[in-house]
N, CA, C and O atoms as a Maestro MAE file, in Angstrom:
{
 s_m_m2io_version
 :::
 2.0.0
}

f_m_ct {
 s_m_title
 :::
 protein
 m_atom[336] {
  # First column is atom index #
  i_m_mmod_type
  r_m_x_coord
  r_m_y_coord
  r_m_z_coord
  i_m_residue_number
  s_m_chain_name
  s_m_pdb_residue_name
  s_m_pdb_atom_name
  i_m_atomic_number
  :::
  1 25 20.317 38.149 -13.980 1 A "MET " " N  " 7
  2 3 19.044 36.789 -13.849 1 A "MET " " CA " 6
  3 2 17.991 37.585 -14.144 1 A "MET " " C  " 6
  4 15 18.387 38.744 -14.264 1 A "MET " " O  " 8
  5 25 17.172 37.511 -14.263 2 A "LYS " " N  " 7
  6 3 16.053 38.134 -14.990 2 A "LYS " " CA " 6
  7 2 14.537 38.673 -13.897 2 A "LYS " " C  " 6
  8 15 13.463 38.235 -14.311 2 A "LYS " " O  " 8
  9 25 14.491 39.294 -12.987 3 A "LYS " " N  " 7
  10 3 13.201 39.348 -11.940 3 A "LYS " " CA " 6
  11 2 12.269 38.442 -12.249 3 A "LYS " " C  " 6
  12 15 11.927 38.262 -13.418 3 A "LYS " " O  " 8
  13 25 11.810 37.839 -11.340 4 A "MET " " N  " 7
  14 3 10.790 36.808 -11.800 4 A "MET " " CA " 6
  15 2 9.206 38.153 -11.346 4 A "MET " " C  " 6
  16 15 9.759 39.210 -11.042 4 A "MET " " O  " 8
  17 25 8.059 38.278 -11.275 5 A "SER " " N  " 7
  18 3 7.081 38.050 -10.946 5 A "SER " " CA " 6
  19 2 6.146 37.390 -9.408 5 A "SER " " C  " 6
  20 15 6.381 36.273 -8.946 5 A "SER " " O  " 8
  21 25 5.516 37.973 -9.052 6 A "LEU " " N  " 7
  22 3 5.366 37.377 -7.668 6 A "LEU " " CA " 6
  23 2 4.231 36.524 -8.176 6 A "LEU " " C  " 6
  24 15 3.279 36.513 -7.396 6 A "LEU " " O  " 8
  25 25 4.126 36.052 -8.894 7 A "ASN " " N  " 7
  26 3 2.737 35.581 -9.925 7 A "ASN " " CA " 6
  27 2 3.195 33.919 -10.565 7 A "ASN " " C  " 6
  28 15 2.570 32.862 -10.653 7 A "ASN " " O  " 8
  29 25 5.192 34.515 -11.089 8 A "GLN " " N  " 7
  30 3 5.586 33.580 -11.466 8 A "GLN " " CA " 6
  31 2 6.824 32.642 -10.242 8 A "GLN " " C  " 6
  32 15 7.206 31.472 -10.261 8 A "GLN " " O  " 8
  33 25 7.111 33.656 -9.403 9 A "LEU " " N  " 7
  34 3 7.414 33.420 -7.641 9 A "LEU " " CA " 6
  35 2 6.903 31.910 -7.607 9 A "LEU " " C  " 6
  36 15 7.449 30.824 -7.805 9 A "LEU " " O  " 8
  37 25 5.794 32.262 -7.314 10 A "GLY " " N  " 7
  38 3 4.777 31.645 -6.616 10 A "GLY " " CA " 6
  39 2 3.937 29.989 -7.124 10 A "GLY " " C  " 6
  40 15 3.570 29.019 -6.460 10 A "GLY " " O  " 8
  41 25 3.890 30.346 -8.769 11 A "ALA " " N  " 7
  42 3 3.874 29.130 -9.469 11 A "ALA " " CA " 6
  43 2 5.682 28.130 -9.935 11 A "ALA " " C  " 6
  44 15 5.713 27.100 -10.609 11 A "ALA " " O  " 8
  45 25 6.697 28.701 -9.450 12 A "GLN " " N  " 7
  46 3 7.715 27.787 -9.656 12 A "GLN " " CA " 6
  47 2 7.495 27.417 -8.148 12 A "GLN " " C  " 6
  48 15 7.105 26.261 -7.983 12 A "GLN " " O  " 8
  49 25 7.678 28.209 -6.957 13 A "LEU " " N  " 7
  50 3 7.247 27.012 -5.590 13 A "LEU " " CA " 6
  51 2 6.170 26.365 -5.105 13 A "LEU " " C  " 6
  52 15 6.169 25.709 -4.063 13 A "LEU " " O  " 8
  53 25 4.869 26.593 -6.127 14 A "ALA " " N  " 7
  54 3 3.849 25.529 -5.869 14 A "ALA " " CA " 6
  55 2 4.510 24.278 -6.325 14 A "ALA " " C  " 6
  56 15 4.422 23.235 -5.677 14 A "ALA " " O  " 8
  57 25 5.640 24.448 -8.223 15 A "GLU " " N  " 7
  58 3 6.098 22.847 -8.644 15 A "GLU " " CA " 6
  59 2 7.458 22.762 -7.484 15 A "GLU " " C  " 6
  60 15 7.656 21.552 -7.382 15 A "GLU " " O  " 8
  61 25 7.965 23.128 -7.029 16 A "THR " " N  " 7
  62 3 9.135 22.792 -6.277 16 A "THR " " CA " 6
  63 2 9.007 21.818 -5.369 16 A "THR " " C  " 6
  64 15 9.856 20.983 -5.056 16 A "THR " " O  " 8
  65 25 7.172 22.037 -4.667 17 A "LEU " " N  " 7
  66 3 6.349 22.373 -3.443 17 A "LEU " " CA " 6
  67 2 5.655 20.940 -3.767 17 A "LEU " " C  " 6
  68 15 5.299 20.158 -2.885 17 A "LEU " " O  " 8
  69 25 5.515 20.710 -5.151 18 A "ALA " " N  " 7
  70 3 4.687 19.774 -5.230 18 A "ALA " " CA " 6
  71 2 4.236 18.904 -5.069 18 A "ALA " " C  " 6
  72 15 3.247 19.286 -5.695 18 A "ALA " " O  " 8
  73 25 3.716 17.018 -4.507 19 A "PRO " " N  " 7
  74 3 4.260 16.286 -3.728 19 A "PRO " " CA " 6
  75 2 4.612 15.346 -5.162 19 A "PRO " " C  " 6
  76 15 4.383 15.960 -6.204 19 A "PRO " " O  " 8
  77 25 5.033 14.218 -5.292 20 A "PRO " " N  " 7
  78 3 4.873 13.504 -6.314 20 A "PRO " " CA " 6
  79 2 4.016 12.926 -6.943 20 A "PRO " " C  " 6
  80 15 3.094 12.622 -6.186 20 A "PRO " " O  " 8
  81 25 3.848 12.620 -7.940 21 A "PRO " " N  " 7
  82 3 2.131 11.626 -8.485 21 A "PRO " " CA " 6
  83 2 2.106 10.711 -7.705 21 A "PRO " " C  " 6
  84 15 3.096 10.339 -7.076 21 A "PRO " " O  " 8
  85 25 0.741 10.102 -7.605 22 A "PRO " " N  " 7
  86 3 0.871 8.630 -6.892 22 A "PRO " " CA " 6
  87 2 1.157 7.682 -7.810 22 A "PRO " " C  " 6
  88 15 0.840 7.578 -8.995 22 A "PRO " " O  " 8
  89 25 2.232 6.553 -6.608 23 A "ALA " " N  " 7
  90 3 2.536 5.685 -7.694 23 A "ALA " " CA " 6
  91 2 1.252 5.175 -8.199 23 A "ALA " " C  " 6
  92 15 0.280 5.927 -8.137 23 A "ALA " " O  " 8
  93 25 1.123 3.993 -8.691 24 A "ALA " " N  " 7
  94 3 0.873 3.667 -8.826 24 A "ALA " " CA " 6
  95 2 -0.228 2.134 -8.173 24 A "ALA " " C  " 6
  96 15 0.192 1.064 -7.732 24 A "ALA " " O  " 8
  97 25 -1.281 2.463 -8.297 25 A "GLU " " N  " 7
  98 3 -2.280 1.017 -6.578 25 A "GLU " " CA " 6
  99 2 -2.225 0.187 -7.382 25 A "GLU " " C  " 6
  100 15 -2.251 0.321 -8.606 25 A "GLU " " O  " 8
  101 25 -2.118 -1.067 -6.557 26 A "THR " " N  " 7
  102 3 -1.944 -2.252 -7.062 26 A "THR " " CA " 6
  103 2 -4.093 -2.348 -6.202 26 A "THR " " C  " 6
  104 15 -4.651 -2.060 -5.143 26 A "THR " " O  " 8
  105 25 -4.496 -2.979 -7.676 27 A "LYS " " N  " 7
  106 3 -6.235 -3.579 -7.257 27 A "LYS " " CA " 6
  107 2 -6.071 -4.390 -6.488 27 A "LYS " " C  " 6
  108 15 -5.313 -5.274 -6.889 27 A "LYS " " O  " 8
  109 25 -6.629 -4.578 -5.035 28 A "PRO " " N  " 7
  110 3 -6.143 -5.066 -4.277 28 A "PRO " " CA " 6
  111 2 -7.712 -6.744 -5.075 28 A "PRO " " C  " 6
  112 15 -8.584 -6.931 -5.924 28 A "PRO " " O  " 8
  113 25 -6.947 -7.437 -3.862 29 A "ALA " " N  " 7
  114 3 -8.012 -8.760 -4.384 29 A "ALA " " CA " 6
  115 2 -9.828 -8.746 -3.511 29 A "ALA " " C  " 6
  116 15 -10.433 -8.252 -2.559 29 A "ALA " " O  " 8
  117 25 -9.983 -9.571 -4.552 30 A "PRO " " N  " 7
  118 3 -11.875 -8.977 -4.526 30 A "PRO " " CA " 6
  119 2 -12.150 -9.991 -3.545 30 A "PRO " " C  " 6
  120 15 -12.290 -11.126 -4.001 30 A "PRO " " O  " 8
  121 25 -12.250 -9.856 -2.417 31 A "ARG " " N  " 7
  122 3 -12.612 -10.387 -1.265 31 A "ARG " " CA " 6
  123 2 -13.791 -10.906 -1.195 31 A "ARG " " C  " 6
  124 15 -14.859 -10.366 -1.486 31 A "ARG " " O  " 8
  125 25 -13.445 -12.853 -0.480 32 A "ARG " " N  " 7
  126 3 -14.268 -14.043 -0.721 32 A "ARG " " CA " 6
  127 2 -15.347 -13.707 0.574 32 A "ARG " " C  " 6
  128 15 -15.362 -12.952 1.546 32 A "ARG " " O  " 8
  129 25 -16.355 -14.882 -0.107 33 A "LYS " " N  " 7
  130 3 -17.655 -14.929 1.154 33 A "LYS " " CA " 6
  131 2 -16.740 -16.323 2.459 33 A "LYS " " C  " 6
  132 15 -15.879 -17.203 2.484 33 A "LYS " " O  " 8
  133 25 -17.603 -15.710 3.191 34 A "ARG " " N  " 7
  134 3 -16.891 -15.849 4.969 34 A "ARG " " CA " 6
  135 2 -16.408 -17.892 4.897 34 A "ARG " " C  " 6
  136 15 -15.504 -18.583 5.366 34 A "ARG " " O  " 8
  137 25 -17.971 -18.202 3.798 35 A "SER " " N  " 7
  138 3 -18.140 -19.259 3.570 35 A "SER " " CA " 6
  139 2 -17.127 -19.935 2.987 35 A "SER " " C  " 6
  140 15 -16.954 -21.140 3.172 35 A "SER " " O  " 8
  141 25 -16.468 -19.288 2.325 36 A "GLU " " N  " 7
  142 3 -15.034 -19.689 1.344 36 A "GLU " " CA " 6
  143 2 -13.688 -20.215 1.698 36 A "GLU " " C  " 6
  144 15 -12.797 -20.942 1.258 36 A "GLU " " O  " 8
  145 25 -14.132 -19.162 3.147 37 A "SER " " N  " 7
  146 3 -12.921 -18.690 3.777 37 A "SER " " CA " 6
  147 2 -12.520 -19.500 4.895 37 A "SER " " C  " 6
  148 15 -13.381 -19.988 5.626 37 A "SER " " O  " 8
  149 25 -10.754 -19.773 5.188 38 A "VAL " " N  " 7
  150 3 -10.414 -20.402 6.193 38 A "VAL " " CA " 6
  151 2 -9.360 -19.781 6.957 38 A "VAL " " C  " 6
  152 15 -8.302 -19.413 6.448 38 A "VAL " " O  " 8
  153 25 -9.667 -19.658 8.262 39 A "LEU " " N  " 7
  154 3 -9.261 -19.355 9.064 39 A "LEU " " CA " 6
  155 2 -7.936 -19.682 9.297 39 A "LEU " " C  " 6
  156 15 -7.711 -20.871 9.521 39 A "LEU " " O  " 8
  157 25 -6.151 -18.196 9.298 40 A "LEU " " N  " 7
  158 3 -5.335 -19.097 9.590 40 A "LEU " " CA " 6
  159 2 -4.569 -18.667 10.862 40 A "LEU " " C  " 6
  160 15 -3.998 -17.578 10.791 40 A "LEU " " O  " 8
  161 25 -4.494 -19.212 11.760 41 A "PRO " " N  " 7
  162 3 -4.226 -18.336 13.167 41 A "PRO " " CA " 6
  163 2 -2.480 -18.566 13.638 41 A "PRO " " C  " 6
  164 15 -2.090 -19.613 14.153 41 A "PRO " " O  " 8
  165 25 -1.621 -17.448 13.364 42 A "PHE " " N  " 7
  166 3 -0.618 -17.801 14.013 42 A "PHE " " CA " 6
  167 2 0.292 -16.759 14.714 42 A "PHE " " C  " 6
  168 15 0.009 -15.586 14.958 42 A "PHE " " O  " 8
  169 25 1.075 -17.211 14.903 43 A "ALA " " N  " 7
  170 3 1.184 -15.643 15.855 43 A "ALA " " CA " 6
  171 2 2.611 -15.236 15.340 43 A "ALA " " C  " 6
  172 15 3.461 -16.126 15.311 43 A "ALA " " O  " 8
  173 25 3.000 -13.785 14.872 44 A "VAL " " N  " 7
  174 3 3.630 -12.745 14.528 44 A "VAL " " CA " 6
  175 2 4.354 -11.495 16.431 44 A "VAL " " C  " 6
  176 15 3.864 -11.107 17.491 44 A "VAL " " O  " 8
  177 25 5.299 -11.440 15.914 45 A "ASN " " N  " 7
  178 3 6.152 -10.229 17.401 45 A "ASN " " CA " 6
  179 2 4.810 -8.740 16.703 45 A "ASN " " C  " 6
  180 15 4.416 -8.322 15.614 45 A "ASN " " O  " 8
  181 25 4.573 -8.441 18.240 46 A "PRO " " N  " 7
  182 3 4.129 -7.478 18.128 46 A "PRO " " CA " 6
  183 2 4.657 -6.203 17.742 46 A "PRO " " C  " 6
  184 15 3.695 -5.439 17.663 46 A "PRO " " O  " 8
  185 25 6.056 -5.416 17.375 47 A "ALA " " N  " 7
  186 3 6.764 -4.745 16.518 47 A "ALA " " CA " 6
  187 2 5.832 -5.274 14.708 47 A "ALA " " C  " 6
  188 15 5.175 -4.429 14.100 47 A "ALA " " O  " 8
  189 25 5.961 -6.440 14.279 48 A "ALA " " N  " 7
  190 3 5.197 -6.806 13.007 48 A "ALA " " CA " 6
  191 2 4.204 -6.231 12.785 48 A "ALA " " C  " 6
  192 15 3.845 -5.491 11.869 48 A "ALA " " O  " 8
  193 25 3.446 -6.843 14.266 49 A "ARG " " N  " 7
  194 3 1.405 -6.821 14.166 49 A "ARG " " CA " 6
  195 2 1.684 -4.806 13.826 49 A "ARG " " C  " 6
  196 15 1.521 -4.079 12.846 49 A "ARG " " O  " 8
  197 25 2.128 -4.615 15.152 50 A "LYS " " N  " 7
  198 3 2.092 -2.638 15.028 50 A "LYS " " CA " 6
  199 2 2.485 -2.223 13.214 50 A "LYS " " C  " 6
  200 15 2.027 -1.285 12.561 50 A "LYS " " O  " 8
  201 25 3.429 -3.248 12.787 51 A "GLN " " N  " 7
  202 3 4.867 -2.055 11.906 51 A "GLN " " CA " 6
  203 2 3.058 -2.958 10.551 51 A "GLN " " C  " 6
  204 15 3.316 -2.439 9.465 51 A "GLN " " O  " 8
  205 25 2.193 -3.542 10.403 52 A "LEU " " N  " 7
  206 3 1.060 -4.123 9.656 52 A "LEU " " CA " 6
  207 2 0.183 -3.427 9.958 52 A "LEU " " C  " 6
  208 15 -0.607 -3.089 9.076 52 A "LEU " " O  " 8
  209 25 -0.027 -2.885 11.531 53 A "LYS " " N  " 7
  210 3 -1.594 -2.212 11.771 53 A "LYS " " CA " 6
  211 2 -1.635 -0.770 10.711 53 A "LYS " " C  " 6
  212 15 -2.502 -0.225 10.027 53 A "LYS " " O  " 8
  213 25 0.569 -0.393 11.173 54 A "ILE " " N  " 7
  214 3 0.137 1.000 10.520 54 A "ILE " " CA " 6
  215 2 0.648 0.858 8.570 54 A "ILE " " C  " 6
  216 15 0.525 1.941 7.998 54 A "ILE " " O  " 8
  217 25 1.011 0.023 7.915 55 A "MET " " N  " 7
  218 3 0.543 0.040 6.588 55 A "MET " " CA " 6
  219 2 -1.147 0.015 6.205 55 A "MET " " C  " 6
  220 15 -1.756 0.321 5.180 55 A "MET " " O  " 8
  221 25 -1.503 -0.404 7.292 56 A "ALA " " N  " 7
  222 3 -2.744 -0.275 7.093 56 A "ALA " " CA " 6
  223 2 -3.812 0.973 6.859 56 A "ALA " " C  " 6
  224 15 -4.838 1.268 6.247 56 A "ALA " " O  " 8
  225 25 -2.966 1.419 7.657 57 A "ALA " " N  " 7
  226 3 -3.708 3.173 8.056 57 A "ALA " " CA " 6
  227 2 -3.082 3.917 6.703 57 A "ALA " " C  " 6
  228 15 -3.907 4.281 5.865 57 A "ALA " " O  " 8
  229 25 -1.962 4.111 6.496 58 A "GLU " " N  " 7
  230 3 -0.845 4.433 6.034 58 A "GLU " " CA " 6
  231 2 -1.653 4.161 4.239 58 A "GLU " " C  " 6
  232 15 -2.017 5.138 3.585 58 A "GLU " " O  " 8
  233 25 -1.776 3.004 3.811 59 A "LEU " " N  " 7
  234 3 -2.446 2.078 2.618 59 A "LEU " " CA " 6
  235 2 -4.110 2.571 2.361 59 A "LEU " " C  " 6
  236 15 -4.586 2.684 1.232 59 A "LEU " " O  " 8
  237 25 -4.864 2.828 3.605 60 A "GLY " " N  " 7
  238 3 -5.939 3.160 3.574 60 A "GLY " " CA " 6
  239 2 -6.585 1.462 3.442 60 A "GLY " " C  " 6
  240 15 -7.719 1.121 3.106 60 A "GLY " " O  " 8
  241 25 -5.625 0.757 3.765 61 A "ARG " " N  " 7
  242 3 -6.456 -1.116 3.337 61 A "ARG " " CA " 6
  243 2 -6.832 -1.797 4.334 61 A "ARG " " C  " 6
  244 15 -6.899 -1.172 5.393 61 A "ARG " " O  " 8
  245 25 -7.138 -3.023 4.354 62 A "PRO " " N  " 7
  246 3 -7.837 -3.688 5.344 62 A "PRO " " CA " 6
  247 2 -6.157 -4.511 5.702 62 A "PRO " " C  " 6
  248 15 -5.228 -4.765 4.936 62 A "PRO " " O  " 8
  249 25 -6.271 -4.675 6.729 63 A "GLN " " N  " 7
  250 3 -4.711 -5.498 7.103 63 A "GLN " " CA " 6
  251 2 -5.416 -7.104 6.266 63 A "GLN " " C  " 6
  252 15 -4.903 -7.323 5.169 63 A "GLN " " O  " 8
  253 25 -5.988 -7.654 6.511 64 A "GLN " " N  " 7
  254 3 -6.468 -9.545 5.836 64 A "GLN " " CA " 6
  255 2 -6.278 -8.876 4.252 64 A "GLN " " C  " 6
  256 15 -6.398 -9.850 3.509 64 A "GLN " " O  " 8
  257 25 -6.082 -7.878 3.565 65 A "ASP " " N  " 7
  258 3 -6.102 -7.620 2.254 65 A "ASP " " CA " 6
  259 2 -4.293 -7.756 1.985 65 A "ASP " " C  " 6
  260 15 -3.710 -8.654 1.377 65 A "ASP " " O  " 8
  261 25 -3.631 -6.408 2.741 66 A "LEU " " N  " 7
  262 3 -2.094 -6.386 2.885 66 A "LEU " " CA " 6
  263 2 -1.628 -8.196 3.307 66 A "LEU " " C  " 6
  264 15 -0.592 -8.535 2.734 66 A "LEU " " O  " 8
  265 25 -2.393 -9.516 4.372 67 A "THR " " N  " 7
  266 3 -2.212 -10.869 4.373 67 A "THR " " CA " 6
  267 2 -2.007 -11.114 3.625 67 A "THR " " C  " 6
  268 15 -0.830 -11.265 3.299 67 A "THR " " O  " 8
  269 25 -2.894 -11.301 2.919 68 A "ILE " " N  " 7
  270 3 -3.687 -11.455 1.526 68 A "ILE " " CA " 6
  271 2 -2.253 -11.603 0.405 68 A "ILE " " C  " 6
  272 15 -1.823 -12.722 0.122 68 A "ILE " " O  " 8
  273 25 -1.777 -10.653 -0.017 69 A "GLU " " N  " 7
  274 3 -1.145 -9.830 -0.773 69 A "GLU " " CA " 6
  275 2 0.127 -10.516 -0.654 69 A "GLU " " C  " 6
  276 15 0.826 -11.004 -1.541 69 A "GLU " " O  " 8
  277 25 0.347 -10.455 0.926 70 A "ALA " " N  " 7
  278 3 1.753 -10.502 1.254 70 A "ALA " " CA " 6
  279 2 1.555 -12.661 0.681 70 A "ALA " " C  " 6
  280 15 2.202 -13.202 -0.216 70 A "ALA " " O  " 8
  281 25 0.818 -13.131 1.306 71 A "LEU " " N  " 7
  282 3 1.045 -14.240 0.374 71 A "LEU " " CA " 6
  283 2 0.406 -14.830 -0.766 71 A "LEU " " C  " 6
  284 15 -0.265 -15.824 -0.488 71 A "LEU " " O  " 8
  285 25 0.429 -14.485 -1.993 72 A "ASN " " N  " 7
  286 3 0.591 -14.982 -3.008 72 A "ASN " " CA " 6
  287 2 1.701 -14.016 -3.559 72 A "ASN " " C  " 6
  288 15 1.619 -13.882 -4.780 72 A "ASN " " O  " 8
  289 25 2.747 -13.289 -2.949 73 A "LEU " " N  " 7
  290 3 4.129 -13.147 -3.637 73 A "LEU " " CA " 6
  291 2 5.044 -13.936 -2.481 73 A "LEU " " C  " 6
  292 15 6.220 -14.017 -2.833 73 A "LEU " " O  " 8
  293 25 4.698 -14.669 -0.888 74 A "LEU " " N  " 7
  294 3 5.487 -15.857 -1.824 74 A "LEU " " CA " 6
  295 2 5.003 -17.005 -1.917 74 A "LEU " " C  " 6
  296 15 5.725 -18.002 -1.936 74 A "LEU " " O  " 8
  297 25 3.903 -17.048 -1.979 75 A "PHE " " N  " 7
  298 3 3.475 -18.285 -3.119 75 A "PHE " " CA " 6
  299 2 4.243 -17.906 -4.929 75 A "PHE " " C  " 6
  300 15 4.215 -18.782 -5.793 75 A "PHE " " O  " 8
  301 25 4.712 -16.837 -5.137 76 A "LYS " " N  " 7
  302 3 5.035 -16.784 -6.678 76 A "LYS " " CA " 6
  303 2 6.773 -16.264 -6.132 76 A "LYS " " C  " 6
  304 15 7.660 -15.855 -6.882 76 A "LYS " " O  " 8
  305 25 6.854 -16.444 -4.639 77 A "HIS " " N  " 7
  306 3 8.570 -15.868 -4.730 77 A "HIS " " CA " 6
  307 2 8.908 -17.688 -5.291 77 A "HIS " " C  " 6
  308 15 9.908 -18.066 -5.902 77 A "HIS " " O  " 8
  309 25 7.512 -18.698 -4.758 78 A "TYR " " N  " 7
  310 3 8.644 -20.120 -4.870 78 A "TYR " " CA " 6
  311 2 8.005 -21.097 -6.258 78 A "TYR " " C  " 6
  312 15 8.139 -22.289 -6.534 78 A "TYR " " O  " 8
  313 25 7.233 -19.912 -6.974 79 A "GLY " " N  " 7
  314 3 7.258 -20.535 -7.780 79 A "GLY " " CA " 6
  315 2 5.354 -21.820 -8.411 79 A "GLY " " C  " 6
  316 15 5.015 -22.605 -9.297 79 A "GLY " " O  " 8
  317 25 4.682 -21.019 -6.888 80 A "LYS " " N  " 7
  318 3 3.726 -21.349 -7.041 80 A "LYS " " CA " 6
  319 2 2.197 -20.206 -7.594 80 A "LYS " " C  " 6
  320 15 2.121 -19.008 -7.864 80 A "LYS " " O  " 8
  321 25 1.245 -21.269 -7.562 81 A "LYS " " N  " 7
  322 3 -0.725 -20.169 -8.022 81 A "LYS " " CA " 6
  323 2 -0.880 -19.000 -6.802 81 A "LYS " " C  " 6
  324 15 -0.761 -19.021 -5.577 81 A "LYS " " O  " 8
  325 25 -1.145 -18.176 -7.612 82 A "GLN " " N  " 7
  326 3 -1.261 -16.943 -6.511 82 A "GLN " " CA " 6
  327 2 -2.823 -17.205 -6.633 82 A "GLN " " C  " 6
  328 15 -3.593 -16.799 -7.503 82 A "GLN " " O  " 8
  329 25 -3.219 -18.430 -4.913 83 A "ILE " " N  " 7
  330 3 -4.303 -18.200 -4.950 83 A "ILE " " CA " 6
  331 2 -4.663 -17.989 -3.967 83 A "ILE " " C  " 6
  332 15 -5.350 -18.752 -3.289 83 A "ILE " " O  " 8
  333 25 -4.244 -16.790 -3.627 84 A "ALA " " N  " 7
  334 3 -5.279 -17.044 -1.606 84 A "ALA " " CA " 6
  335 2 -5.648 -15.493 -1.760 84 A "ALA " " C  " 6
  336 15 -6.296 -14.923 -0.882 84 A "ALA " " O  " 8
  :::
 }
 m_bond[335] {
  # First column is bond index #
  i_m_from
  i_m_to
  i_m_order
  :::
  1 1 2 1
  2 2 3 1
  3 3 4 2
  4 3 5 1
  5 5 6 1
  6 6 7 1
  7 7 8 2
  8 7 9 1
  9 9 10 1
  10 10 11 1
  11 11 12 2
  12 11 13 1
  13 13 14 1
  14 14 15 1
  15 15 16 2
  16 15 17 1
  17 17 18 1
  18 18 19 1
  19 19 20 2
  20 19 21 1
  21 21 22 1
  22 22 23 1
  23 23 24 2
  24 23 25 1
  25 25 26 1
  26 26 27 1
  27 27 28 2
  28 27 29 1
  29 29 30 1
  30 30 31 1
  31 31 32 2
  32 31 33 1
  33 33 34 1
  34 34 35 1
  35 35 36 2
  36 35 37 1
  37 37 38 1
  38 38 39 1
  39 39 40 2
  40 39 41 1
  41 41 42 1
  42 42 43 1
  43 43 44 2
  44 43 45 1
  45 45 46 1
  46 46 47 1
  47 47 48 2
  48 47 49 1
  49 49 50 1
  50 50 51 1
  51 51 52 2
  52 51 53 1
  53 53 54 1
  54 54 55 1
  55 55 56 2
  56 55 57 1
  57 57 58 1
  58 58 59 1
  59 59 60 2
  60 59 61 1
  61 61 62 1
  62 62 63 1
  63 63 64 2
  64 63 65 1
  65 65 66 1
  66 66 67 1
  67 67 68 2
  68 67 69 1
  69 69 70 1
  70 70 71 1
  71 71 72 2
  72 71 73 1
  73 73 74 1
  74 74 75 1
  75 75 76 2
  76 75 77 1
  77 77 78 1
  78 78 79 1
  79 79 80 2
  80 79 81 1
  81 81 82 1
  82 82 83 1
  83 83 84 2
  84 83 85 1
  85 85 86 1
  86 86 87 1
  87 87 88 2
  88 87 89 1
  89 89 90 1
  90 90 91 1
  91 91 92 2
  92 91 93 1
  93 93 94 1
  94 94 95 1
  95 95 96 2
  96 95 97 1
  97 97 98 1
  98 98 99 1
  99 99 100 2
  100 99 101 1
  101 101 102 1
  102 102 103 1
  103 103 104 2
  104 103 105 1
  105 105 106 1
  106 106 107 1
  107 107 108 2
  108 107 109 1
  109 109 110 1
  110 110 111 1
  111 111 112 2
  112 111 113 1
  113 113 114 1
  114 114 115 1
  115 115 116 2
  116 115 117 1
  117 117 118 1
  118 118 119 1
  119 119 120 2
  120 119 121 1
  121 121 122 1
  122 122 123 1
  123 123 124 2
  124 123 125 1
  125 125 126 1
  126 126 127 1
  127 127 128 2
  128 127 129 1
  129 129 130 1
  130 130 131 1
  131 131 132 2
  132 131 133 1
  133 133 134 1
  134 134 135 1
  135 135 136 2
  136 135 137 1
  137 137 138 1
  138 138 139 1
  139 139 140 2
  140 139 141 1
  141 141 142 1
  142 142 143 1
  143 143 144 2
  144 143 145 1
  145 145 146 1
  146 146 147 1
  147 147 148 2
  148 147 149 1
  149 149 150 1
  150 150 151 1
  151 151 152 2
  152 151 153 1
  153 153 154 1
  154 154 155 1
  155 155 156 2
  156 155 157 1
  157 157 158 1
  158 158 159 1
  159 159 160 2
  160 159 161 1
  161 161 162 1
  162 162 163 1
  163 163 164 2
  164 163 165 1
  165 165 166 1
  166 166 167 1
  167 167 168 2
  168 167 169 1
  169 169 170 1
  170 170 171 1
  171 171 172 2
  172 171 173 1
  173 173 174 1
  174 174 175 1
  175 175 176 2
  176 175 177 1
  177 177 178 1
  178 178 179 1
  179 179 180 2
  180 179 181 1
  181 181 182 1
  182 182 183 1
  183 183 184 2
  184 183 185 1
  185 185 186 1
  186 186 187 1
  187 187 188 2
  188 187 189 1
  189 189 190 1
  190 190 191 1
  191 191 192 2
  192 191 193 1
  193 193 194 1
  194 194 195 1
  195 195 196 2
  196 195 197 1
  197 197 198 1
  198 198 199 1
  199 199 200 2
  200 199 201 1
  201 201 202 1
  202 202 203 1
  203 203 204 2
  204 203 205 1
  205 205 206 1
  206 206 207 1
  207 207 208 2
  208 207 209 1
  209 209 210 1
  210 210 211 1
  211 211 212 2
  212 211 213 1
  213 213 214 1
  214 214 215 1
  215 215 216 2
  216 215 217 1
  217 217 218 1
  218 218 219 1
  219 219 220 2
  220 219 221 1
  221 221 222 1
  222 222 223 1
  223 223 224 2
  224 223 225 1
  225 225 226 1
  226 226 227 1
  227 227 228 2
  228 227 229 1
  229 229 230 1
  230 230 231 1
  231 231 232 2
  232 231 233 1
  233 233 234 1
  234 234 235 1
  235 235 236 2
  236 235 237 1
  237 237 238 1
  238 238 239 1
  239 239 240 2
  240 239 241 1
  241 241 242 1
  242 242 243 1
  243 243 244 2
  244 243 245 1
  245 245 246 1
  246 246 247 1
  247 247 248 2
  248 247 249 1
  249 249 250 1
  250 250 251 1
  251 251 252 2
  252 251 253 1
  253 253 254 1
  254 254 255 1
  255 255 256 2
  256 255 257 1
  257 257 258 1
  258 258 259 1
  259 259 260 2
  260 259 261 1
  261 261 262 1
  262 262 263 1
  263 263 264 2
  264 263 265 1
  265 265 266 1
  266 266 267 1
  267 267 268 2
  268 267 269 1
  269 269 270 1
  270 270 271 1
  271 271 272 2
  272 271 273 1
  273 273 274 1
  274 274 275 1
  275 275 276 2
  276 275 277 1
  277 277 278 1
  278 278 279 1
  279 279 280 2
  280 279 281 1
  281 281 282 1
  282 282 283 1
  283 283 284 2
  284 283 285 1
  285 285 286 1
  286 286 287 1
  287 287 288 2
  288 287 289 1
  289 289 290 1
  290 290 291 1
  291 291 292 2
  292 291 293 1
  293 293 294 1
  294 294 295 1
  295 295 296 2
  296 295 297 1
  297 297 298 1
  298 298 299 1
  299 299 300 2
  300 299 301 1
  301 301 302 1
  302 302 303 1
  303 303 304 2
  304 303 305 1
  305 305 306 1
  306 306 307 1
  307 307 308 2
  308 307 309 1
  309 309 310 1
  310 310 311 1
  311 311 312 2
  312 311 313 1
  313 313 314 1
  314 314 315 1
  315 315 316 2
  316 315 317 1
  317 317 318 1
  318 318 319 1
  319 319 320 2
  320 319 321 1
  321 321 322 1
  322 322 323 1
  323 323 324 2
  324 323 325 1
  325 325 326 1
  326 326 327 1
  327 327 328 2
  328 327 329 1
  329 329 330 1
  330 330 331 1
  331 331 332 2
  332 331 333 1
  333 333 334 1
  334 334 335 1
  335 335 336 2
  :::
 }
}
């Protein structure tokens, strides 16, 4: 086995430990003016609420954007136009 220099070893270690490249981010839907939106009050269990808050923090996106994305995925699943 060939000896590696300290620099080569460091470079190989850096490659091995480097984080994976970020996944392609989806562009959030443009925010609508409040006058163009309506509120949808609904209840979810506390664990779902907590998970949504954590996801929003991890992704650096508002909870409302994630909820709108979820609505659009639901519409798409049922063959409807994604309009949320």
